[in-house]
VMD Tcl script that draws the C-alpha trace (Angstrom):
set ca {
  {64.16 -60.54 -25.85}
  {66.48 -61.81 -28.56}
  {64.80 -62.63 -31.83}
  {61.74 -60.43 -31.29}
  {60.92 -57.62 -33.63}
  {59.09 -54.62 -32.28}
  {56.87 -53.88 -35.26}
  {53.59 -52.17 -34.43}
  {51.59 -54.98 -36.08}
  {52.42 -58.10 -34.06}
  {55.18 -60.06 -32.42}
  {57.26 -62.62 -34.30}
  {59.51 -64.86 -32.37}
  {62.17 -66.75 -34.15}
  {62.51 -69.56 -31.50}
  {65.91 -68.59 -30.12}
  {67.59 -68.38 -33.56}
  {69.69 -65.47 -34.47}
  {67.89 -63.96 -37.51}
  {69.25 -60.43 -38.22}
  {66.84 -59.72 -41.03}
  {64.13 -57.33 -39.77}
  {62.94 -56.57 -43.33}
  {62.06 -60.21 -43.80}
  {60.37 -60.47 -40.50}
  {58.45 -57.26 -41.22}
  {57.17 -58.88 -44.41}
  {56.17 -62.04 -42.56}
  {54.10 -59.79 -40.14}
  {52.62 -57.73 -43.01}
  {51.65 -60.70 -45.14}
  {49.88 -62.50 -42.24}
  {48.15 -59.29 -41.18}
  {46.87 -58.84 -44.73}
  {45.26 -62.28 -44.70}
  {43.95 -62.36 -41.13}
  {40.31 -61.48 -40.65}
  {39.52 -60.88 -37.07}
  {36.17 -62.64 -36.36}
  {33.41 -60.59 -34.71}
  {33.87 -59.90 -31.00}
  {37.33 -61.44 -31.03}
  {39.27 -58.17 -30.31}
  {40.30 -59.46 -26.83}
  {41.43 -62.88 -27.89}
  {45.11 -63.94 -28.46}
  {46.45 -67.14 -30.08}
  {49.88 -68.32 -31.01}
  {50.64 -70.25 -34.20}
  {54.01 -72.07 -34.86}
  {55.24 -72.79 -38.33}
  {58.39 -73.38 -40.35}
  {59.54 -71.32 -43.28}
  {61.68 -73.44 -45.57}
  {64.65 -72.17 -47.52}
  {62.48 -71.71 -50.69}
  {59.84 -69.85 -48.79}
  {57.31 -72.61 -48.46}
  {55.56 -72.98 -45.12}
  {55.25 -76.26 -43.26}
  {54.30 -77.70 -39.93}
  {51.60 -75.08 -39.06}
  {50.16 -75.81 -35.65}
  {48.32 -73.92 -32.93}
  {50.75 -73.35 -30.04}
  {48.40 -71.36 -27.66}
  {44.65 -71.55 -28.10}
  {42.47 -68.41 -27.66}
  {39.42 -70.29 -26.30}
  {37.55 -69.60 -29.52}
  {37.57 -72.23 -32.26}
  {36.52 -69.77 -34.91}
  {39.43 -67.35 -33.93}
  {41.97 -70.16 -33.73}
  {40.97 -71.37 -37.23}
  {41.26 -67.78 -38.63}
  {44.79 -67.63 -37.28}
  {45.81 -70.99 -38.80}
  {43.94 -70.14 -42.01}
  {45.94 -66.85 -42.43}
  {49.27 -68.61 -42.21}
  {48.14 -71.39 -44.58}
  {47.01 -68.83 -47.23}
  {50.29 -66.89 -46.99}
  {52.16 -70.13 -47.26}
  {50.19 -71.32 -50.23}
  {50.73 -68.08 -52.06}
  {54.48 -68.07 -51.07}
  {54.14 -64.47 -49.88}
  {57.07 -64.74 -47.44}
  {59.61 -65.38 -50.23}
  {62.77 -67.46 -49.85}
  {64.79 -67.11 -46.79}
  {67.56 -64.38 -47.09}
  {70.78 -65.55 -48.65}
  {72.73 -64.46 -45.55}
  {70.77 -66.97 -43.34}
  {72.60 -70.15 -43.32}
  {69.99 -72.49 -41.82}
  {67.60 -74.42 -44.15}
  {64.49 -73.56 -42.10}
  {63.36 -70.68 -39.90}
  {61.00 -71.68 -37.04}
  {58.48 -68.94 -36.43}
  {56.09 -68.26 -33.50}
  {53.45 -65.76 -34.52}
  {51.24 -64.08 -31.89}
  {47.86 -63.07 -33.19}
  {46.61 -60.29 -31.11}
  {43.92 -58.13 -32.81}
  {44.63 -55.21 -30.45}
  {48.15 -54.88 -31.98}
  {47.25 -55.83 -35.60}
  {46.20 -53.25 -38.15}
}
mol new
graphics top color blue
foreach p $ca { graphics top sphere $p radius 0.5 }
foreach p [lrange $ca 0 end-1] q [lrange $ca 1 end] { graphics top cylinder $p $q radius 0.2 }
display resetview
């Protein structure tokens, strides 16, 4: 599918937007994976979190798109994105990307992370 990146860590979907910057997306995946603590017995759970990366790298509009069925797991997913956003670990959007915001859907799947 267009917009997906096939990193071995997780899937990032850029919501139908053409975003030809795999290095930036790899960093998004890496930074979230570094902050994400998989709760005990959560290896089979999957959740999706949607958020926006602004031009300056700030993260806004974090929301749970698909629940895992576990409140603790879902909160860990949201928390990982919040921490990365607060620390501005994604960095500013690439100069070659003309939009002011990048919508991201991040799939948290412990089987494919780490």
